[in-house]
N, C-alpha and C positions, 0 to 999 in steps of 0.2 A: 504494500500500500504506500510505499515511499514514492515520491515523484521520480519518474524514470530518468530525469535529466541530472540527477545528482546522486552522490554516494551517501550512504547512511552516516559514515564517519564524519562527513562534512557538515552535517546538519546540527543546528543548535536545538536544545530542548524546546525553547520557546517557539521556534519555527515549526517544529514537528507538532507540538501541541496545537498551534494555530491551524496547521494544515488539516489535522484530523478533526478538529472542532468544526471546521468548515465542511469537511467531507460528511460528517455525521449529520449536520444540519441540512445540507443539500439533499441527502438521501433519506431524511426523516428517520434516522437511526438513533438509538440511545447508546450510552456507554455499555450497558448490559448486553445489547445486541452485538456490539463489537467484541466484547469479552467472550460471549457464547460462541461467536464465529471462530475466534482463535482457538478456543478449547476444542471445538469440533474438528477444526483443521488439524490440530496436533494429534488428536485421537486417530483420525483417518490416516495421517502420515505414519504413525506408529504401527497401525495395523497393516498398512501397505509394506512397510519395511520388514515387519515380522514375517509376512507371507512370502516375501522375496527370498528369505533365508531358508525356507523349508525345502528347497530343491537342490 
């Protein structure tokens, strides 16, 4: 979700906070929605990684 034109390490916390705040408002999302999405994505990635080691 970082802007594609910059690297994470180059971003200041205030800039990142402002970017995500605007993103959430534009898409009518709450912080809880964003946290739930991250948790779900991590779960899916763990399951995918675990299934790739079975073979």
